[in-house]
C-alpha positions in Angstrom: 76.9 182.2 215.1 76.6 179.4 217.7 78.3 179.9 221.0 81.9 178.7 221.1 82.6 179.1 217.4 84.9 181.5 215.6 84.9 182.8 212.0 86.5 180.2 209.7 86.2 177.5 212.4 82.5 176.6 212.2 83.0 173.1 210.8 84.1 170.7 213.5 87.2 168.8 212.6 89.0 167.7 215.8 91.8 165.8 214.0 92.7 168.8 211.8 92.6 171.1 214.8 95.0 168.9 216.8 97.3 168.5 213.8 97.4 172.2 213.1 98.5 173.1 216.7 101.0 170.3 216.7 102.5 171.6 213.5 102.7 175.1 215.0 104.8 173.7 217.9 107.0 171.8 215.5 107.6 174.9 213.4 108.4 177.0 216.4 111.0 174.6 217.7 112.9 174.5 214.4 112.7 178.3 214.0 114.5 178.7 217.3 117.6 177.1 215.7 117.8 179.6 212.9 120.9 181.8 212.7 122.7 180.2 215.6 126.2 178.6 215.7 126.8 174.9 216.4 127.8 175.8 219.9 124.8 177.9 220.6 122.2 175.3 219.5 123.9 172.7 221.8 125.0 174.5 224.9 123.1 174.0 228.1 121.4 177.1 229.4 119.7 175.7 232.6 121.0 173.8 235.6 119.3 170.7 234.2 121.0 171.1 230.8 118.1 172.3 228.6 119.4 173.1 225.1 117.8 173.8 221.8 119.0 170.9 219.6 118.4 168.5 222.5 114.8 169.6 222.6 114.4 168.9 218.9 116.0 165.5 219.3 113.7 164.7 222.2 110.5 165.6 220.5 111.6 163.6 217.4 111.9 160.5 219.6 108.5 161.3 221.3 106.7 161.4 217.9 108.4 158.2 216.6 107.5 156.3 219.7 104.0 157.4 220.3 102.8 157.6 216.7 105.0 154.7 215.5 105.5 151.9 218.0 102.2 152.6 219.8 100.2 151.8 216.7 102.3 149.0 215.3 104.2 151.2 212.8 107.8 151.3 214.1 110.0 153.9 212.3 113.3 152.1 212.8 113.8 149.0 210.7 116.0 146.8 212.9 118.9 148.6 214.5 117.9 151.7 216.6 120.2 154.6 217.4 122.3 154.5 220.5 120.2 157.2 222.2 116.9 155.4 221.6 114.9 154.5 224.7 116.6 151.2 225.7 117.8 149.9 229.0 121.5 150.5 228.1 121.0 154.0 226.7 122.9 156.8 228.4 120.9 158.9 230.9 119.0 161.7 229.1 120.6 160.6 225.8 117.6 162.0 223.9 118.0 165.5 225.4 121.3 166.5 224.0 123.4 166.2 220.8 126.8 164.7 220.7 129.6 166.3 218.7 129.2 163.6 216.1 125.4 164.2 215.6 125.0 167.1 213.2 122.2 169.6 213.3 121.2 168.5 209.8 120.8 164.9 211.0 118.7 165.8 214.0 116.5 168.3 212.1 116.2 165.8 209.2 115.1 163.0 211.6 112.5 165.4 213.2 111.0 166.2 209.7 110.9 162.5 208.9 109.2 161.9 212.2 106.5 164.4 211.1 105.9 162.5 207.9 105.7 159.2 209.8 103.4 160.6 212.4 101.2 162.4 209.9 100.8 159.1 207.9 99.6 157.4 211.1 97.2 160.2 211.8 95.8 160.2 208.3 95.3 156.4 208.2 93.6 156.0 211.6 90.4 157.3 213.2 90.7 159.3 216.4 89.1 156.4 218.3 91.6 153.9 216.9 93.3 151.9 219.7 97.0 151.4 220.2 99.3 150.2 223.0 102.2 152.1 224.5 104.9 149.4 225.0 106.8 151.3 227.8 103.7 152.1 229.9 102.5 149.8 232.7 100.3 147.0 231.4 97.1 148.3 232.9 97.5 151.7 231.2 98.9 150.7 227.8 95.7 150.8 225.8 95.2 154.3 224.3 93.3 156.0 221.5 94.9 158.1 218.7 93.0 161.0 220.1 94.7 160.6 223.5 98.1 160.3 221.8 97.6 163.4 219.6 96.7 165.5 222.7 99.6 164.1 224.6 102.2 164.8 221.9 100.7 168.2 221.1 101.0 169.3 224.7 104.5 167.9 225.0 105.6 169.6 221.8 104.1 173.0 222.8 105.6 172.7 226.3 109.1 172.2 224.8 108.5 175.0 222.3 108.0 177.2 225.3 111.3 176.0 226.7 112.9 176.8 223.4 111.5 180.4 223.6 113.3 181.0 226.9 116.5 179.3 225.9 116.8 181.3 222.7 116.1 184.5 224.5 118.9 183.7 226.9 121.3 183.2 224.0 120.7 186.3 222.0 117.6 188.0 223.3 115.5 186.9 220.3 111.9 186.3 221.2 108.6 185.5 219.6 106.3 182.6 218.6 106.8 182.4 214.9 108.5 184.5 212.2 105.1 185.5 210.8 103.6 186.2 214.2 105.8 187.0 217.2 102.8 187.5 219.6 104.7 190.3 221.4 103.5 193.9 222.0 105.4 196.5 220.1 108.6 198.0 221.6 112.3 198.6 221.0 115.2 197.6 223.2 114.9 200.7 225.4 111.3 200.1 226.1 111.9 196.4 227.0 114.7 197.4 229.3 112.4 199.9 231.1 109.7 197.2 231.3 112.1 194.8 232.9 113.2 197.5 235.4 109.6 198.0 236.3 109.1 194.3 237.0 112.3 194.2 239.0 111.1 197.2 241.2 107.7 195.6 241.7 109.3 192.3 242.7 111.7 193.9 245.2 108.8 195.9 246.7 106.8 192.8 247.1 109.8 191.0 248.6 110.4 193.8 251.1 106.8 194.0 252.3 
């Protein structure tokens, strides 16, 4: 087998690879909402206000902007929502859900964003050129390949944020329902593991 290839991955298909890992991040973000109350999906768990439903709302906007407006395929027909990226939008309006915005509305928007993005990806070649309206003029011209990499990394980054936020809420952890990517262990073993790390950190801090 040629160097750098894996079983089942011998045929190069960069677009399919990028889309697969983008979808993994999408699925992970939505899974982190499962089983939580309306309060828990919205409450801020960091000093900068990071919250689960806000992360989903944000990445929905990211996809609609980069895969929509950038390639002349705007998602919104006419009126845009109040949180959209306009000069008069509230600060960080895409990073949290108001009491009037339901979980179903935001999750539904994210799923529709996937469909819109995937249609753009299917219709264009990786070297197709678009223009990011909100970037400086000298940097606006981009390829679909660049945008796929950018949105993929942004989505996976926020999926990592969601991992930590969900663990802070109810100690749930893992990558996906079918593959948690964690070593085996029960609550007692994890508590002992954490104590070991705490001891090592204190020893290092005292040295």
